C-alpha positions in Angstrom: -6.5 -16.0 17.0 -10.4 -14.5 16.1 -11.3 -16.5 12.8 -12.4 -13.5 10.8 -8.5 -11.5 11.6 -6.8 -14.9 9.6 -9.2 -14.8 7.1 -8.6 -11.8 6.3 -4.6 -12.0 6.9 -4.9 -15.7 4.4 -6.9 -14.0 2.0 -4.1 -11.0 2.3 -1.0 -13.7 1.6 -3.2 -15.4 -0.7 -3.7 -12.6 -3.1 0.3 -12.1 -2.8 0.5 -15.7 -3.0 -1.1 -15.9 -6.7 -0.3 -12.1 -7.2 3.7 -13.6 -7.7 2.3 -16.9 -9.7 1.0 -14.7 -12.5 3.4 -12.1 -13.1 6.1 -14.5 -12.6 5.6 -17.6 -13.8 8.3 -20.2 -13.5 10.6 -17.8 -11.7 10.3 -15.8 -14.0 9.4 -12.0 -14.2 7.0 -10.3 -16.7 5.2 -7.6 -17.3 1.1 -8.1 -18.6 -0.7 -6.5 -21.0 -2.1 -4.3 -18.7 1.1 -3.4 -17.6 2.5 -2.2 -20.8 -0.9 -0.3 -21.6 -0.7 1.4 -18.3 2.2 2.4 -18.6 2.4 3.4 -22.1 -1.3 5.9 -21.7 0.6 7.1 -18.5 4.1 8.1 -20.5 1.8 9.9 -23.1 -0.2 11.9 -21.2 3.5 13.4 -19.1 3.1 17.2 -18.6 5.4 18.6 -16.2 2.8 19.6 -13.5 2.0 16.4 -13.4 5.0 15.5 -12.9 6.2 17.6 -10.3 2.8 17.2 -8.4 3.1 13.1 -8.6 6.6 13.7 -7.6 5.5 14.8 -4.4 2.3 12.8 -3.9 4.6 9.4 -3.9 6.0 10.7 -0.5 2.4 10.0 0.7 3.1 6.5 0.8 7.2 7.2 2.2 7.6 4.5 5.1 9.5 8.1 7.0 6.3 9.6 7.0 3.4 7.5 7.3 5.5 5.8 10.5 5.8 9.1 12.4 2.8 9.9 11.7 0.9 6.6 12.6 2.9 7.6 15.9 1.9 10.5 16.6 -2.2 10.1 16.1 -1.3 6.3 18.3 0.2 9.1 21.2 -3.4 11.3 20.7 -5.8 7.8 21.0 -3.7 6.9 23.7 -4.0 9.7 25.8 -8.1 9.0 25.0 -7.9 5.8 26.8 -8.8 3.9 23.0 -6.0 2.0 22.8 -7.0 -1.0 20.0 -7.2 1.9 18.1 -2.9 3.0 19.8 -2.6 0.2 18.7 -4.2 0.1 15.3 -2.0 2.5 13.1 1.4 1.7 13.7 1.0 -1.9 13.6 -1.0 -1.5 10.9 1.6 0.4 8.5 4.8 -1.3 10.0 3.1 -4.9 9.5 2.4 -3.8 6.0 6.0 -2.6 5.1 7.8 -5.4 6.6 5.4 -8.0 4.8 5.8 -5.7 0.7 9.1 -6.2 1.3 9.4 -10.2 2.5 7.1 -10.3 -0.5 9.3 -8.4 -2.7 12.8 -10.6 -1.4 10.4 -13.5 -2.2 8.6 -12.9 -5.8 12.7 -11.2 -6.9 10.4 -9.3 -10.1 12.9 -6.4 -10.9 11.5 -2.9 -11.6 9.6 -1.5 -15.2 12.1 -0.4 -18.1 9.5 0.2 -20.5 9.8 4.2 -20.2 12.3 6.9 -18.6 11.7 7.1 -14.7 10.9 9.9 -13.4 12.4 10.5 -10.2 15.1 7.8 -8.9 14.6 4.5 -9.1 14.3 3.1 -6.2 16.5 0.2 -5.1 14.3 -2.0 -3.7 12.5 -4.9 -5.8 9.6 -3.8 -7.5 6.4 -6.4 -6.3 4.5 -5.1 -5.2 4.0 -1.7 -4.0 5.6 -1.0 -0.5 4.1 2.5 -1.2 1.2 1.5 -1.9 0.5 -0.4 0.1 1.9 0.9 3.5 -0.9 4.8 2.1 -3.5 1.8 1.5 -3.0 0.7 5.3 -2.5 3.5 6.8 -5.3 5.2 5.2 -8.0 2.5 6.3 -6.5 2.3 10.3 -7.2 5.7 10.5 -10.3 5.5 9.2 -11.5 1.8 11.7 -9.8 3.4 14.2 -12.2 6.9 14.4 -14.9 3.4 15.2 -17.7 2.4 13.7 -19.0 5.4 12.1 -15.9 7.4 10.3 -17.2 10.6 9.8 -17.4 11.7 5.5 -14.1 14.1 5.8 -12.3 10.8 6.4 -13.7 8.2 4.5 -13.5 10.6 1.5 -10.1 11.7 2.4 -8.9 7.6 2.1 -10.7 7.4 -0.6 -8.7 10.4 -3.3 -4.9 9.4 -0.8 -4.7 5.6 -1.3 -5.4 6.3 -5.3 -3.3 9.3 -5.9 0.0 7.5 -3.9 -0.8 4.1 -6.3 -0.9 6.2 -9.8 2.1 8.1 -8.9 3.8 5.1 -7.8 2.6 4.3 -12.3 3.1 8.0 -13.3 6.5 7.8 -12.4 7.6 4.5 -14.2 8.9 3.3 -11.0 6.5 0.1 -10.7 3.9 -2.0 -12.4 0.4 -1.8 -12.1 0.3 -5.2 -11.2 2.6 -4.6 -8.3 0.1 -1.5 -7.3 -3.2 -3.4 -7.2 -1.2 -6.6 -5.3 -0.3 -3.8 -3.1 -3.7 -2.3 -2.1 -5.7 -5.5 -2.1 -2.8 -7.1 0.4 -2.9 -3.6 2.3 -6.9 -3.5 2.8 -6.5 -7.7 3.9 -4.0 -6.5 6.3 -6.2 -3.9 8.6 -8.9 -5.9 8.2 -7.6 -8.7 10.2 -5.7 -6.7 12.6 -8.4 -4.7 13.5 -10.5 -7.9 14.0 -8.0 -8.8 16.0 -7.7 -5.5 17.9 -10.9 -5.3 18.4 -11.4 -8.7 19.1 -9.1 -7.6 22.7 -9.6 -4.4 23.2 
C-alpha cells in the first residue's frame, strides 16, 4: 500500500474517531453548542421556496443517485482506456457509503430533534452524514479522475454541490452540523487516499 494512501486513510479514520469522541463522549451523545446555534439559525430562515430547494438538493447526495452515476462515468472512462479513473468513482462512492454506515453503527448518535424535520426522518443513525460523505467523495473523485488539471467547470461544480448537499441536511433538520463536518473531512481524505492508491497501480 502506498504510504500516501495509508496516511490519508488514517486521517479519515482519525477524523471519524475524534468526531465520535467529541459528540458522544463515554458513549453518551450530545448536541454541541454550535450544533444548537446553527440549526436554530437555519430554522429561523425557513421559507417555502427554500424548503423546496433544499428538499430537492438533498437527493444529490443519495446513494441511489450517486452510485448509478458513478458506474455510468466509470463505463465512460473504461471506454477511453482510463482504468484507474474507471475504478476511482465507484470505489469512492461505495467506500464512502460503507464507511459512513459503519460509523453510524459504531457511534449510535440519534438524529436531531431540536426542530421538526422538513422531510421524513431517515431510519438510520446520525453520525456521520452519509449524504455529505458520499457527495464529497463523488465530487472530489470526479475532479481527480479528470487528471492532474481538471477543468474549471468541474472544480466550480464540485465546490458548489458539496456545500449545497451538506447545507440541505442541516436546513431539513435531519443532521447536526458536526455530522456534516466530519462527513466532509472523512469523505475527502478517503478519496485522496484512494486516488493515490490507484495512481500507484496505473
